C-alpha positions, 0 to 999 in steps of 0.5 A, a space after each residue: 471511497 471506491 468510485 468504481 461503477 461507470 455511469 454511461 447512461 440512465 440504465 447504468 443508474 438504474 442498475 446501481 446498488 446503493 443503500 443510502 437513504 437519499 438514493 431514490 432522489 439522487 437516482 432521479 437527479 442523475 437520470 435527469 442530468 443525463 437526459 440534458 447531456 444526451 440532448 446536447 450530445 452533439 456539443 460534448 467531447 468525442 471521448 464522451 459521445 463515442 462511449 470511450 469514457 463515462 459521465 460519472 463514477 459512482 461509489 455504490 457504498 455511499 451513493 456519491 459521484 465523481 464528475 468526469 472532467 470531460 463534462 465539466 472542466 474540459 467543456 469549451 467555455 465559449 459555447 453558449 449551449 454548454 459553457 455554463 457547465 464548464 467549471 473546474 471547481 466542484 462547488 461552482 459545478 453543482 450550482 451550474 447543474 442546478 441552474 441547467 436543470 431548472 432551466 429545463 424544468 427538471 429540477 426537484 427540491 428533493 435533489 441534493 447537488 452534494 451527490 457530486 463530491 469531486 471532478 475526476 475520473 474515479 477508478 472505473 475501468 481501473 486496473 488490478 493492483 498488479 497492473 497498476 503497480 507495473 504501469 506506475 513503476 514503468 512511468 517512474 522509469 520513463 520520468 527519470 529517463 526524461 529528466 536525464 534526456 532534458 538535462 535540466 529540471 523536468 516540469 509536470 506539464 512538460 512530462 504530460 506533453 511527452 506522455 500525450 506525444 505532443 510534436 514539440 517534445 518528440 525528440 526528447 521522448 525518443 531520446 528518453 525511451 532509449 534509456 527506459 527499460 520497461 515492457 514496451 506496451 506501457 509506452 502505448 498505455 501511458 497516454 490513456 492512463 494519465 488522461 482517463 484515470 484519477 490515479 494517472 495524473 497523480 502518479 505522473 506528478 509524483 514521478 516528475 517530483 521524484 525524478 528531479 529529486 534523485 537526479 542530483 546526487 545519485 544519477 547525475 554522474 553519467 548516463 543511466 539506463 532506468 530499469 523497471 525491476 522486472 526487466 533486470 531479472 538477475 538482481 532479485 533472482 540472485 537473492 531468491 536463489 540464495 534464499 532457496 538454498 538456505 531454505 532447503 538445507 539450513 544449518 540451524 533449527 531456528 533457521 529452519 523455523 524461520 524459513 519454514 514460516 516466512 517467505 522472506 520475499 524479495 521485496 523485504 530483502 530489497 524493495 527496489 521498484 526501479 533500478 538505475 544502471 550506469 550505461 558504462 556498467 550495464 554489461 557487468 550488472 550480473 553478480 559473480 560470486 568471488 567464493 570468499 566470505 568475510 562473514 566469520 571475521 566480521 562476526 568475530 569483531 562484534 563478539 556475542 552482541 551481534 550475530 549473522 548466522 553462517 547460512 548467510 555467507 553468500 548473501 552477505 557478500 552479495 549485499 556488500 557487492 550491491 553496497 559497493 555498486 551503490 556507493 560507486 553509483 554504478 547500480 542504484 536500486 530505488 524504492 518508490 512511494 507516491 508523493 505530492 511533495 515537489 521536494 520529496 524525502 529521500 532515505 538511503 537504507 544501508 545495512 552493508 555489514 554486521 557492524 551496521 546492526 549494532 545501531 539496532 541494539 540501542 534503538 529505542 522504540 516505544 508504544 505511545 498509545 493503542 486506539 481500539 477503533 469501535 467503528 472501524 475494523 482495525 486497531 492502531 498501535 502508535 509508537 515512536 522510533 528514531 527518525 520515525 516519530 508519529 508512526 503507527 501500526 495499522 492492524 486490519 484486513 487487506 484481503 479482497 472482497 469475497 475472501 477471508 484471510 489473516 489481517 496484516 499490520 501496515 507500517 504508517 506515518 501520517 495518512 498517506 505514507 505507507 512503509 510496508 507490512 508485516 503479516 500475522 504469521 511473521 508477528 507470531 514467529 517474532 513474538 515466540 523467538 523474542 521470549 514472548 511465548 507466555 503471551 499466547 498462554 494468556 490468550 488461551 486462558 482468556 479464550 477458555 473463559 469466553 468460549 469454554 475451550 481453547 482455540 490454538 496456541 497462536 493468534 486466533 485462526 480466521 478459519 475458526 471464526 469463518 465457521 462460527 459465523 457461517 449461517 444465521 444460527 451460528 451468528 446468533 449462538 456466537 455473537 455474545 461470546 466474541 463480543 465478550 472476548 473483544 471487551 477483554 482484549 481491549 480492557 473494556 474500551 470496546 464494550 460488549 454491548 457495542 460489538 453485539 449492536 454492530 453485528 445486529 445492525 449488519 444483520 438488519 442491513 442484510 449483509 452476508 454472513 461472510 461480511 460479518 465473519 470478516 468484521 469479527 476476524 478483523 476485530 479479534 486479530 487486530 485487538 490481539 496485536 494491540 493487546 500484545 503491545 499494549 500497556 499490560 503486565 502480560 510480557 515484560 516491557 523489554 520483550 514488548 519493545 523487542 517485538 515492536 522493534 523487529 516488526 518495525 524493521 521487517 515492515 520497513 524492509 530493513 531485514 528480519 532480526 530478533 532481539 533478546 538478552 541485549 543481543 541481536 540475531 539477523 536471519 536476513 539483512 536487507 541490501 542497500 537501496 534508495 527510498 524516495 517519496 511518501 
């Protein structure tokens, strides 16, 4: 749920757009409660009365509400007027609200206290994804520096006090700031972020757990500066410069195809969010190439089974340099995943040379199940890989509202742990280079039967779908055709009637044609990925395993590799980093 509408007043309740059948009653319920709160406003925290924060955070899609802690758990319990509402448990709070309204003759039997789902700030006034990422990474760098400055285990409450600039921790905070290399504005934003958003408190806790975990054995052998990655610009810029050089004048045609279709983003080469640099090594952290390369010699050792193409001799040496600095504990790139575990998982991703790729040849990956989600706009591909049991690929749309674009395939392990994405164009290229071209021939044959014409020899073009559902007459003309296609892709698991019913229900609810087009696009493209990797005879099992292996390694930021004929070819190797959390 997206609790992203701030409720400061009854007027905000009236302006909300909620389709839930209980909303007309819950709307009046919230307004009645706001009436009571306004009557006792002189007793409420200043954060509320000044307008600095809201009463509630509303999820308009469901009509559910989060209660701001300032009018629940943070109310003074010794105040007779409002003490009754001072609860940290949402169940107790619901009962208290009902009691208060009854005492003021404002209770209606149609009201549902379950409209309150939790005590929290919601995402109201939240930052953009890029802004959130920046502050979370900066918070982690600061937590690591605080752990170092303290010299012993850092406590969550202690870190919260540091962020709130409490007097008794100011010396510790000042010492930590000297070794925290971030945009200075974030030091001023941490306090509000932790105190005024749901996400802030969770990320503060996660940052402490991670800081404690990585201190030993990774950053305990000296004093370190903790950089947010954007403040150590040369680290990823060196890779980008090398990548662009390869892209501009590739030696081989397949390299041109790969780099012409894939950005090879720096985060796929090294997803480090923060970088710890030993203070004594800080003046030498910029890489200086030696002009020598061991690539050819290392390749020859592996004969023909493993191949790192000649274009990458410079990058190969840079990766080996990073590995050496990691091993010597001079430079520690760290990739972060939010965690609720006080003892989070740590993994060293280390592919320092060609010989390391040999392990990938024998890696056994296997699809265990395909879940054709009838209600959700996605398809889930469950699989097992060494050290990654119970993982799955979540194929769905990730674009923002109001836009339509290709789906992406996110690597997941459990509900909380996301390990990276692979895009649809990358999946197409992997399939083609892995001897899977015939799969797209099969798709073309299915499309001719359903639509009477072919589309493109690729995954279904989202622009075609957007055009096919651009207006009401187009929706009417094309619904049955796409429903039949979904049925074929899912092997009958998604009945034609069910798809038609869903689209018609969206129309009755007056959802936009764009929303309908996005639903169809998400289902079609995700089902095509599921069909690609599922239990069918379209491709040999070996080819499907090779495709899955490449997708898994790319999504998890281990590099871009193609497997065929018991050989592996590397188009981009990731460099060494520490992955922690999740």
